[in-house]
N, CA, C and O atoms as CSV, one atom per row, in Angstrom:
chain,resi,resn,atom,element,x,y,z
A,1,UNK,N,N,31.328,-52.272,212.054
A,1,UNK,CA,C,30.480,-51.554,210.939
A,1,UNK,C,C,29.277,-50.985,211.439
A,1,UNK,O,O,28.660,-51.699,212.229
A,2,UNK,N,N,28.908,-50.137,211.234
A,2,UNK,CA,C,27.514,-49.560,211.253
A,2,UNK,C,C,26.505,-49.550,210.308
A,2,UNK,O,O,26.525,-49.302,209.102
A,3,UNK,N,N,25.522,-49.899,211.151
A,3,UNK,CA,C,24.423,-50.399,209.927
A,3,UNK,C,C,23.315,-49.106,209.853
A,3,UNK,O,O,22.958,-48.554,210.894
A,4,UNK,N,N,22.879,-48.738,208.711
A,4,UNK,CA,C,22.121,-47.302,208.365
A,4,UNK,C,C,20.854,-47.768,207.517
A,4,UNK,O,O,20.828,-48.518,206.540
A,5,UNK,N,N,19.765,-47.085,208.194
A,5,UNK,CA,C,18.688,-47.143,207.278
A,5,UNK,C,C,18.061,-45.838,207.057
A,5,UNK,O,O,18.231,-44.841,207.760
A,6,UNK,N,N,17.293,-45.938,205.976
A,6,UNK,CA,C,17.019,-44.763,205.073
A,6,UNK,C,C,15.224,-44.609,205.622
A,6,UNK,O,O,14.343,-45.415,205.320
A,7,UNK,N,N,15.053,-43.459,206.413
A,7,UNK,CA,C,13.945,-43.652,207.243
A,7,UNK,C,C,12.895,-42.514,206.182
A,7,UNK,O,O,11.754,-42.904,205.935
A,8,UNK,N,N,13.416,-40.984,205.540
A,8,UNK,CA,C,12.769,-40.618,204.836
A,8,UNK,C,C,14.237,-39.954,204.025
A,8,UNK,O,O,15.398,-39.863,204.425
A,9,UNK,N,N,13.537,-39.531,202.639
A,9,UNK,CA,C,14.598,-38.634,201.987
A,9,UNK,C,C,13.395,-37.887,201.097
A,9,UNK,O,O,12.571,-38.471,200.393
A,10,UNK,N,N,13.526,-36.226,201.343
A,10,UNK,CA,C,12.648,-35.471,200.714
A,10,UNK,C,C,13.863,-34.588,199.785
A,10,UNK,O,O,15.013,-34.963,199.557
A,11,UNK,N,N,13.175,-33.259,199.327
A,11,UNK,CA,C,13.670,-32.214,198.370
A,11,UNK,C,C,14.598,-31.595,198.933
A,11,UNK,O,O,15.508,-31.139,198.240
A,12,UNK,N,N,14.593,-31.390,200.662
A,12,UNK,CA,C,15.605,-30.181,201.461
A,12,UNK,C,C,15.823,-31.154,202.728
A,12,UNK,O,O,16.554,-30.677,203.596
A,13,UNK,N,N,15.334,-32.372,202.959
A,13,UNK,CA,C,16.104,-32.989,204.489
A,13,UNK,C,C,15.435,-34.459,203.928
A,13,UNK,O,O,14.628,-34.834,203.077
A,14,UNK,N,N,16.357,-35.059,205.027
A,14,UNK,CA,C,16.125,-36.405,204.930
A,14,UNK,C,C,16.802,-37.120,206.494
A,14,UNK,O,O,17.557,-36.504,207.246
A,15,UNK,N,N,16.343,-38.439,206.699
A,15,UNK,CA,C,16.548,-39.128,208.370
A,15,UNK,C,C,17.004,-40.432,207.861
A,15,UNK,O,O,16.573,-41.257,207.056
A,16,UNK,N,N,18.116,-40.308,208.685
A,16,UNK,CA,C,18.640,-41.523,208.657
A,16,UNK,C,C,18.589,-42.336,210.233
A,16,UNK,O,O,18.872,-41.652,211.216
A,17,UNK,N,N,18.224,-43.783,210.421
A,17,UNK,CA,C,18.689,-44.558,211.886
A,17,UNK,C,C,19.770,-45.261,211.496
A,17,UNK,O,O,20.078,-45.754,210.411
A,18,UNK,N,N,20.317,-45.230,212.583
A,18,UNK,CA,C,22.160,-46.128,212.634
A,18,UNK,C,C,22.256,-46.212,213.852
A,18,UNK,O,O,21.522,-45.577,214.609
A,19,UNK,N,N,23.060,-46.909,214.195
A,19,UNK,CA,C,23.885,-47.055,215.220
A,19,UNK,C,C,25.361,-46.797,215.055
A,19,UNK,O,O,26.261,-47.052,215.855
A,20,UNK,N,N,25.436,-46.243,213.866
A,20,UNK,CA,C,26.945,-45.627,214.000
A,20,UNK,C,C,26.740,-43.742,214.290
A,20,UNK,O,O,25.625,-43.252,214.467
A,21,UNK,N,N,27.973,-42.942,214.285
A,21,UNK,CA,C,27.840,-41.616,214.727
A,21,UNK,C,C,26.993,-40.923,213.583
A,21,UNK,O,O,26.691,-41.662,212.646
A,22,UNK,N,N,26.666,-39.915,213.540
A,22,UNK,CA,C,26.228,-38.549,212.972
A,22,UNK,C,C,27.105,-38.422,211.913
A,22,UNK,O,O,26.590,-38.221,210.813
A,23,UNK,N,N,28.159,-38.482,211.974
A,23,UNK,CA,C,29.372,-38.390,210.650
A,23,UNK,C,C,29.358,-39.828,209.851
A,23,UNK,O,O,29.210,-39.841,208.629
A,24,UNK,N,N,29.491,-40.815,210.472
A,24,UNK,CA,C,29.210,-41.997,209.517
A,24,UNK,C,C,28.193,-41.928,208.999
A,24,UNK,O,O,28.270,-42.440,207.882
A,25,UNK,N,N,26.679,-41.338,209.341
A,25,UNK,CA,C,25.552,-41.498,208.681
A,25,UNK,C,C,25.817,-40.244,207.337
A,25,UNK,O,O,25.521,-40.484,206.167
A,26,UNK,N,N,26.239,-39.323,207.663
A,26,UNK,CA,C,26.290,-38.494,206.764
A,26,UNK,C,C,26.910,-39.074,205.617
A,26,UNK,O,O,26.403,-39.084,204.495
A,27,UNK,N,N,27.928,-39.517,205.898
A,27,UNK,CA,C,29.109,-40.059,205.055
A,27,UNK,C,C,28.356,-41.179,204.250
A,27,UNK,O,O,28.607,-41.258,203.047
A,28,UNK,N,N,27.693,-41.821,204.660
A,28,UNK,CA,C,26.680,-43.043,203.882
A,28,UNK,C,C,25.634,-42.312,203.160
A,28,UNK,O,O,25.648,-42.334,201.929
A,29,UNK,N,N,24.602,-41.576,203.885
A,29,UNK,CA,C,23.524,-40.922,202.789
A,29,UNK,C,C,24.124,-39.862,201.676
A,29,UNK,O,O,23.430,-39.304,200.826
A,30,UNK,N,N,25.510,-39.695,201.839
A,30,UNK,CA,C,26.017,-38.931,200.790
A,30,UNK,C,C,26.498,-39.945,199.520
A,30,UNK,O,O,26.349,-39.762,198.312
A,31,UNK,N,N,26.964,-40.782,200.045
A,31,UNK,CA,C,27.416,-42.035,199.125
A,31,UNK,C,C,26.184,-42.704,198.368
A,31,UNK,O,O,26.189,-43.024,197.179
A,32,UNK,N,N,25.004,-42.879,199.367
A,32,UNK,CA,C,23.782,-43.607,198.761
A,32,UNK,C,C,22.950,-42.864,198.304
A,32,UNK,O,O,22.485,-43.286,197.245
A,33,UNK,N,N,22.418,-41.623,198.751
A,33,UNK,CA,C,21.355,-40.647,198.067
A,33,UNK,C,C,21.800,-39.492,198.049
A,33,UNK,O,O,21.352,-38.830,198.985
A,34,UNK,N,N,22.822,-38.684,197.081
A,34,UNK,CA,C,23.408,-37.667,197.109
A,34,UNK,C,C,22.084,-36.572,196.960
A,34,UNK,O,O,21.018,-36.861,196.416
A,35,UNK,N,N,22.335,-35.588,197.419
A,35,UNK,CA,C,21.324,-34.488,197.087
A,35,UNK,C,C,21.803,-33.913,195.881
A,35,UNK,O,O,22.953,-33.963,195.445
A,36,UNK,N,N,20.668,-33.285,195.316
A,36,UNK,CA,C,20.824,-32.507,194.088
A,36,UNK,C,C,21.181,-31.402,194.076
A,36,UNK,O,O,20.702,-30.721,193.170
A,37,UNK,N,N,22.077,-30.770,194.959
A,37,UNK,CA,C,22.732,-29.294,195.315
A,37,UNK,C,C,24.184,-29.550,195.546
A,37,UNK,O,O,24.538,-30.557,196.160
A,38,UNK,N,N,24.897,-28.828,195.158
A,38,UNK,CA,C,26.277,-28.365,194.942
A,38,UNK,C,C,26.871,-28.955,195.978
A,38,UNK,O,O,27.904,-29.584,195.749
A,39,UNK,N,N,26.327,-28.879,197.413
A,39,UNK,CA,C,26.930,-29.018,198.976
A,39,UNK,C,C,26.451,-30.008,199.249
A,39,UNK,O,O,26.874,-30.455,200.315
A,40,UNK,N,N,25.408,-30.856,198.552
A,40,UNK,CA,C,25.014,-32.616,198.772
A,40,UNK,C,C,24.433,-32.022,200.371
A,40,UNK,O,O,24.260,-30.850,200.705
A,41,UNK,N,N,24.224,-33.228,201.149
A,41,UNK,CA,C,23.563,-33.088,202.331
A,41,UNK,C,C,24.937,-32.659,203.627
A,41,UNK,O,O,26.134,-32.931,203.722
A,42,UNK,N,N,24.020,-31.927,204.392
A,42,UNK,CA,C,24.713,-31.480,205.902
A,42,UNK,C,C,24.087,-31.914,206.910
A,42,UNK,O,O,23.113,-32.649,206.746
A,43,UNK,N,N,24.490,-31.569,208.087
A,43,UNK,CA,C,24.055,-32.014,209.273
A,43,UNK,C,C,23.109,-31.000,209.985
A,43,UNK,O,O,23.622,-30.016,210.518
A,44,UNK,N,N,21.867,-31.165,210.023
A,44,UNK,CA,C,20.322,-30.414,210.497
A,44,UNK,C,C,20.885,-30.432,212.056
A,44,UNK,O,O,20.774,-31.355,212.863
A,45,UNK,N,N,21.536,-29.112,212.251
A,45,UNK,CA,C,21.783,-29.061,213.994
A,45,UNK,C,C,20.667,-27.790,214.688
A,45,UNK,O,O,20.939,-26.887,215.478
A,46,UNK,N,N,19.772,-28.034,214.246
A,46,UNK,CA,C,18.502,-27.384,215.377
A,46,UNK,C,C,18.561,-28.237,216.343
A,46,UNK,O,O,18.592,-29.467,216.289
A,47,UNK,N,N,18.576,-27.556,217.208
A,47,UNK,CA,C,17.846,-28.055,218.759
A,47,UNK,C,C,16.927,-29.321,218.358
A,47,UNK,O,O,17.136,-30.517,218.565
A,48,UNK,N,N,15.586,-28.530,217.568
A,48,UNK,CA,C,14.291,-29.390,217.560
A,48,UNK,C,C,14.606,-30.511,217.011
A,48,UNK,O,O,13.803,-31.405,217.277
A,49,UNK,N,N,15.852,-30.944,216.049
A,49,UNK,CA,C,15.863,-32.101,215.235
A,49,UNK,C,C,17.279,-32.497,215.511
A,49,UNK,O,O,17.890,-33.068,214.608
A,50,UNK,N,N,17.941,-32.234,216.785
A,50,UNK,CA,C,19.193,-32.988,217.104
A,50,UNK,C,C,18.856,-34.658,217.521
A,50,UNK,O,O,17.926,-35.145,218.164
A,51,UNK,N,N,20.284,-35.407,216.720
A,51,UNK,CA,C,19.759,-36.804,216.957
A,51,UNK,C,C,19.038,-37.214,218.139
A,51,UNK,O,O,19.124,-36.527,219.157
A,52,UNK,N,N,18.248,-38.394,218.108
A,52,UNK,CA,C,17.089,-38.532,219.077
A,52,UNK,C,C,17.238,-40.073,219.202
A,52,UNK,O,O,17.204,-40.623,218.102
A,53,UNK,N,N,17.371,-40.787,220.102
A,53,UNK,CA,C,17.088,-42.376,220.414
A,53,UNK,C,C,16.366,-43.291,219.720
A,53,UNK,O,O,15.368,-43.607,220.368
A,54,UNK,N,N,16.441,-43.820,218.738
A,54,UNK,CA,C,15.279,-44.438,217.797
A,54,UNK,C,C,14.382,-45.233,219.140
A,54,UNK,O,O,14.894,-45.658,220.175
A,55,UNK,N,N,13.048,-45.275,218.799
A,55,UNK,CA,C,12.268,-45.622,219.652
A,55,UNK,C,C,11.937,-47.557,219.432
A,55,UNK,O,O,11.011,-48.186,219.944
A,56,UNK,N,N,12.922,-48.043,218.614
A,56,UNK,CA,C,12.688,-49.527,218.090
A,56,UNK,C,C,14.182,-50.094,219.272
A,56,UNK,O,O,14.035,-51.107,219.955
A,57,UNK,N,N,15.232,-49.443,219.317
A,57,UNK,CA,C,16.627,-49.576,219.865
A,57,UNK,C,C,17.192,-48.540,220.373
A,57,UNK,O,O,18.150,-47.984,219.835
A,58,UNK,N,N,16.526,-48.066,221.751
A,58,UNK,CA,C,16.954,-46.584,221.807
A,58,UNK,C,C,18.075,-46.612,222.479
A,58,UNK,O,O,18.434,-45.469,222.760
A,59,UNK,N,N,19.180,-47.883,223.070
A,59,UNK,CA,C,19.872,-47.698,223.728
A,59,UNK,C,C,21.598,-48.234,222.229
A,59,UNK,O,O,22.804,-48.442,222.366
A,60,UNK,N,N,20.888,-48.222,221.356
A,60,UNK,CA,C,21.870,-48.696,220.411
A,60,UNK,C,C,22.171,-48.145,219.423
A,60,UNK,O,O,23.291,-48.179,218.912
A,61,UNK,N,N,20.733,-47.262,218.805
A,61,UNK,CA,C,20.576,-46.699,217.664
A,61,UNK,C,C,19.910,-44.951,217.517
A,61,UNK,O,O,18.948,-44.649,218.223
A,62,UNK,N,N,20.312,-44.265,216.886
A,62,UNK,CA,C,19.728,-42.719,216.437
A,62,UNK,C,C,19.364,-42.372,215.722
A,62,UNK,O,O,19.923,-42.831,214.726
A,63,UNK,N,N,18.240,-41.368,215.367
A,63,UNK,CA,C,17.624,-40.894,214.333
A,63,UNK,C,C,18.102,-39.739,214.006
A,63,UNK,O,O,17.805,-38.721,214.631
A,64,UNK,N,N,19.188,-39.751,212.625
A,64,UNK,CA,C,19.706,-38.450,212.469
A,64,UNK,C,C,19.001,-37.626,211.377
A,64,UNK,O,O,18.507,-38.170,210.390
A,65,UNK,N,N,18.969,-36.212,211.597
A,65,UNK,CA,C,18.306,-35.591,210.037
A,65,UNK,C,C,19.392,-34.808,209.413
A,65,UNK,O,O,20.329,-34.349,210.065
A,66,UNK,N,N,19.239,-34.650,208.041
A,66,UNK,CA,C,20.094,-33.746,207.053
A,66,UNK,C,C,19.593,-33.170,206.313
A,66,UNK,O,O,18.545,-33.641,205.869
A,67,UNK,N,N,20.062,-31.897,205.812
A,67,UNK,CA,C,19.443,-30.780,204.928
A,67,UNK,C,C,20.332,-30.480,203.735
A,67,UNK,O,O,21.535,-30.740,203.738
A,68,UNK,N,N,19.699,-29.930,202.726
A,68,UNK,CA,C,20.188,-29.730,201.616
A,68,UNK,C,C,20.368,-28.289,201.286
A,68,UNK,O,O,20.848,-27.959,200.202
């Protein structure tokens, strides 16, 4: 089972650190911190915010960015 940490949640974006997949992190943030928009959170797929390895655990965890 994947582990998730909410690093940041704002009005328009959020960031999650996880050892799970991007889709698992998206499902988790939608369930635990729903956005106040009709479409809820979605993956922010801009190249400059693509999933990156976590500085503390680069071999097992990534940071994922979401937008609403």
